[in-house]
N, C-alpha and C positions, 0 to 999 in steps of 0.2 A: 130312185129305188133305195129303200132303207135296207142296208145289208147288216149282217151280223157285226161287221167291223165298225159300221156307223154306230150301232147300238153300244158296242164296247167303248168307242171313243166318247160317246155321250155319257156313258156310265162313269168314265174316268174323269172327264174334264168338267162336267156339270157341277159336281161338288166343289171343285177347285175354283170354278168361276163364281160360284155362290159365295165362297169364302172371300174371294177377292173383292166382290161387290160389298159384302158386309164390312170388310176391313176398310174399304174406301169410304163407306158411309160413316163408320166409326171415326176414321181420321178426320173426315169433314166436320164431324161434331166435336170430337175430343180435342183435336189440335188447337183450335182457337180457344177452347176452354182452358187448356193447359197454358197457352200463351198468356191468356188473361190472368190466370192464377199467378204465374211468375211475375208478370208486369205489375200486378196490384201489390204483391208482397215487396217487390223492389221499390215501388213508389212509396209505400208506407214506411219502409226503412229509411228512404231518402228524406221523408218528412221529419222523422225522429232525429235524423243526423243533420238536418238543415243543409242537405246537399241539393242545392237548387238546380244544378246542371242535370243531375240524374232525374230530378222531378220532371224537368222538361222532356228528357228522353223517354221516360216511361209513359208520360201523358201522350206524347206523339205516337208511341207504339199502340196504346189503347185506342186512340182515335183511328189509326189505320185499320185495325181489326174490328172497329166499331163495337168495342167492348168498354167496360169500365164501371158498370153498375156496382160491382162488388166493392169498389173503392169508396163509394159515396158515404155509406154509413160510418165506416171508420174515420174518414176525413171529417165528417160532421162532429163526431165525438171529440176529435182532437181540437176542433174549434171551441167546443164548449168546455173542455176539461183542462187544456194546457195553455201555456202562456209563451210569450216571446216569439222567437224565430220558428219554433215548431208550428205555432198557430199560423204564422205568416205563410209557411210552406203549404199547410193544409188549405188556406184560403186561395193561394195561387193555383194549386192543383185543382180545386173545385171550380175555380173560375175558368180554367182552360178546358176542363172536361166538359163543361156545360155552356161554354161561351157561344157555341153555334146554335143553341136553342133559344132564339130571341124571345119566344113566347113565354119563357120562364124567367125573363129578366124584366121586372116591372119596378115601379117605385118602391124603395125599401120600406117606406112607412106602411105599406100594405102587406108586407111579408111576415111570415111567422117563425122563421128560424135564422140563426146567425149565419149559416152558410150562404143564404141568399143575399145577405148584405155583402159578404165577401165577393160573391160573383159579380155584383154590380161594380165594385171598385177594382177588381183584378182581371176582368175579362179582356182588357186591353192594356197590359202593363206598359208604363212609360208614356201613355197618351195623356193629354191634358184632361183634367177632371172638370166637367161642366158644372154649372151652377145647380142644375137639376139634381145631380148626384149629391151635392152638399146639402141641399134642402131635403132630399130623401133621407139622408143620414140624420138630419135634425129631427125629422118625423120619427125616426127609429129611436131617438133618445127619449121619446114619450111612450115607447112600447110598454105593454104590461109585463113583458118578459125581461127580467133583469139581465139575462145573458145577452139579449139583443141590445139593451141600453149600453152595457159595458163594451160590447164589440163596436157599436156605433161610435162611442167616444174614442176608442182606440184607433179606428180607421180614420176618423177625422184628423187625428194627429199625423197621419201619413200623407195628407193631401197638401196641395200648394196654397197660394195666397187666398184662394176662394174660401178657405176655412174661416176667414174673418166674419163671414156671414153667420157662422154658427156660434159666435161668442156668447150671445144671450142664452142660447139653449144649453151650451156647455156650463154656463154659470148656474143655471137651474139644476143641471145634473150634478154639480158639485155639492148640492144639498140633498141629493137622492137618498132614499131610505135604505138603499143597499150600499154597504161599505165598499165593495169592489167597484161599483159604478162611480161612487164619489171619488175614489182613489184614481181611477182611470181618467175621469173628467178633469181632475186637478192636474194630473200629469200632462194631459193634452193642452190645457190652458197655459201651463208653464212653457211648453214648447213654442207657443206663439210669440213669446218674448215681449218686446215693447208694445206690440199691437194690443196686447191684452191688459197692459198695466192700468190704463184708466178705468176699465171695467172692474178690475180687481180692487183698485183703490175705493171705488164706490161700494163694493161688497164688504169692505172692512167696516162700513157703517150700517150693515144689515141688522135687522132685529133677530135674525137667526144666528145663534152662536156657532153652530156647525159650519155655516156658510162663511162666517168671518174667519174661523180657523182655517178652512179650506183655502180661502183667498190668501191668507198670510203664508200658508204652506206653498201655494203655487208661486208666490213672489220669492220665497226662500229658494225654490228650485231654479229660479232664473238667475240668482246671484247678482253680480253688478249690473245686469241689464234692467234690474228693478230699481235703479238708483232714484228715479223720480218719485218713488213711493216712500221715501225715507220719512217725510213729515207725517204721512198717514200712519205708517208703521210705528212711529214714535208715539203717536196718540193712542194707538192700539195697545201699547204696553200697559196702559191704565185700565184695560178692559176688566170688567168684573169676573169674566170667565178665565180661569187660570190657563186653560188650554189655548185660548186665543192669545193671551199675553206671552205665553211660552213660544207660540208659533211666530209671533211678531218679533220676539228677540232672536229667534232662529233666523228669520229673514234678514234682520239688520246685520247679524253676524256674517251671513252669506254675502251681503253687499260689500262688507269690509270697510276700508278706510273712507270710502265715499259716504258712509253713514255717520261721519264724525259729529254732525249736529245733534245726534241722538245721545251722545255721551253723558251730558248732565242729567238727563232723565233716567238713563240706565243706572248711573251711580246713585241717584236718589232712591230709586225703587229697589235697588239691591238690598237695602236695609229694611224695606217695608214688605216686600213680597215673601210668600212662603218659599220653602226650599224647592218645590216643584217648578217654580218660575225662576227663582234666584239662580239655579244651576245653569239655565239658559242665558240669563242676564250676564253672569260671570263669563261665560264663553264669548258673548258678544263684546264685552269689555276688552277681552284679550284680542279678539279678531280685528276689532276696529282700531284700538289704540296701543296694542301690545303692552298693556299695563299688567304685567305679570303679578305684581305684589297684591293688588286689590283682587284680581281674578283668582289667584291661588288661595288667598285667605277665605274668599267666599266659597270656593269649591271644597276646601278642607272642611268647612262647616257643613256643607250639604252632604259630604261623605259620611256623615253620622246620622243622616235622616232615617226615620222609621221605614220609609218606603224603599224597597230594594231597587226599583227602577231608577229612583233619584240617585241612590248611591252608585249604581252602575254608570250612569251618565257622568257623575262627578269624577269617578275614576278615569273614565275614558277621556274626558276633557282635560284632565291634568296631564295625561299622556300626550295630548295634542300640543300642550304648551312646551313639553320637552324639558331640557336641562334648566330652563328658567323657573321650573316648578320644584326646584331642589328642596325648598322648605316644606314640601308636602310629603317627603320621603317617609317620615315617621308615621304619618296618618295612613299612608298607603300600605306601609308594612303591617300595621295593625289590621288593615282591611284584608290582608291575605288570609285571615282567620274568619272572614265573614261567613255567616250561616248560609248565604246564597252562593253557590259555586260560580255562577256567572260573574258576580261582583268580585270574588276573590281572583278569578282568572283575569278580569279586566285590570285589577290592581297590579297583578304581577306583570302584565304586559306594559302598563304605564311606567312601572318602576324600571323596566328594562330600557325605556325610552328616556327616562329622566337621569338615572344614575350614570355618572361618568365612569368609564372603564378604569380599573386600577392599572397604573403604569407598570409595565413589565409583565403583565399577565397575558 
């Protein structure tokens, strides 16, 4: 029997119950969304700060609440727009967020965005990289998207011994039409060390001047590990393209004393080449033989070149020589009034490295 009290109780409690139900539904909907919001922002902050421990924590939280979609686009933008460890963090986060979805992980060559490349190589951090992945990255080096080509070259540099399979493709990428791709491929080749030297030596004979320059640059970044390329680099000093000659001189300077056999050619060409090449030859002379007199004389001459970048290099290299470049003090002092601020600043820095402190000061 429905009594007046029952009606009264229903009148009082029904709205409260409805409110409770509504609040419960809202909590069920809103709480995970709030959790996702906080986790995504913490994840993106961790990527910017290269805090890999926090990246792992926030990714695990997002996986537990089965959320994370809001993080995908910002992470993809980071992959495209940033460099270094921030990009690595974004790649790892994307890989872990989407690793469970095997249907989305195919051969990289058939993919259309940089983040899918990252997923392929970061879904199982620390695990051996199979040949298929390397070949997929090689395919990605041929993508129409320069972002994909650049990222593929970068990721190849993070792999193990299997990367040797990618040497021919990386060599092609060193001649890419996009400067960023060329730079990244060259850096990756240099990281291969001795394994890449024979291929780089062959590239020094290429008909493509940009490829010859890139090969010499990669050898320069290897330093003494490129010692077996000294003969080829010495021949490259005669290259008709000044950029190639300069890069070859840079490489010989980086190799150091083990490039001693190149000294006669360097000395000969120091008088023949224009200042844009001579500035690098002078540095090589100093780095290989510690011949300060010849190197300083050549650098003082290039310090008066019409091109500001040549003058800047001359000033910088005189600073590298240090106190042994004392005879250049007058020329560097004049360079303090150079019309280019960067040159004047470099001259001041070099003077501080060359001049001996006054006793008692």
